[in-house]
C-alpha positions in Angstrom: 2.8 15.0 10.2 1.1 14.2 6.9 -1.5 11.4 6.6 -1.5 8.8 3.9 -4.6 6.7 2.9 -4.1 3.4 1.2 -6.7 1.0 -0.1 -6.7 -2.5 -1.4 -7.1 -2.7 -5.2 -9.2 -5.9 -4.9 -11.6 -5.5 -2.0 -11.3 -1.7 -1.1 -10.2 -2.2 2.5 -8.4 0.9 3.6 -5.9 2.1 6.2 -4.9 5.6 7.2 -1.7 6.5 9.1 0.9 9.2 9.6 3.4 9.1 6.8 7.0 8.3 7.8 9.5 5.6 6.9 8.8 3.7 10.2 5.0 4.0 9.9 5.0 2.7 6.3 7.0 -0.3 7.5 4.8 -0.8 10.6 1.4 -0.1 9.1 1.9 -1.7 5.7 4.7 -4.2 5.4 4.6 -5.7 8.9 0.8 -6.0 8.8 1.0 -8.1 5.6 0.0 -5.6 2.8 1.7 -6.4 -0.5 1.7 -5.1 -4.1 1.9 -6.0 -7.7 3.1 -3.3 -10.0 1.5 -0.1 -8.8 -1.4 -1.5 -6.9 -1.8 -2.6 -3.2 -3.4 -5.7 -1.7 -4.5 -6.0 1.9 -3.4 -9.1 4.0 -6.7 -11.0 3.2 -6.3 -10.4 -0.5 -2.6 -11.3 -0.4 -3.7 -14.7 1.1 -6.3 -15.1 -1.7 -3.7 -14.2 -4.3 -1.3 -16.9 -3.0 -4.1 -19.5 -3.2 -5.3 -18.7 -6.7 -1.9 -17.7 -8.2 0.7 -19.8 -6.3 3.2 -19.5 -9.2 3.0 -15.7 -9.5 4.9 -13.7 -6.9 3.8 -10.4 -5.5 6.1 -7.3 -5.4 7.4 -7.7 -1.9 8.3 -5.1 0.7 10.5 -2.9 -1.5 7.9 -2.5 -4.2 5.1 -2.0 -1.6 7.0 0.8 0.0 7.5 2.4 -3.4 3.7 2.2 -4.1 2.9 3.9 -0.8 5.5 6.6 -1.4 4.0 7.3 -4.8 0.5 7.5 -3.3 1.7 10.0 -0.7 3.6 12.0 -3.4 0.5 12.2 -5.6 -1.6 13.4 -2.6 0.9 16.1 -1.7 1.9 17.6 -5.1 2.2 21.4 -4.9 -1.0 23.1 -5.9 -3.2 20.1 -5.1 -6.6 21.0 -3.6 -7.1 19.9 -0.1 -10.6 19.3 1.1 
């Protein structure tokens, strides 16, 4: 199984988990991560966002899953160096 690493664009908090449809839903969406455009926010920063920008919605589950999928694809392109 491939591992994906995600990090919050605001505070840098990170999470690492095996990449699959169910693990993205369990480890990201259900734990409160969210996104805006192509960046991710941890649950704490999502709460901060809602306090300081109550009129501006985040991307929601569908966009957040897309962001994680893109991160995994970028990390697993053919010819990419693995350390």
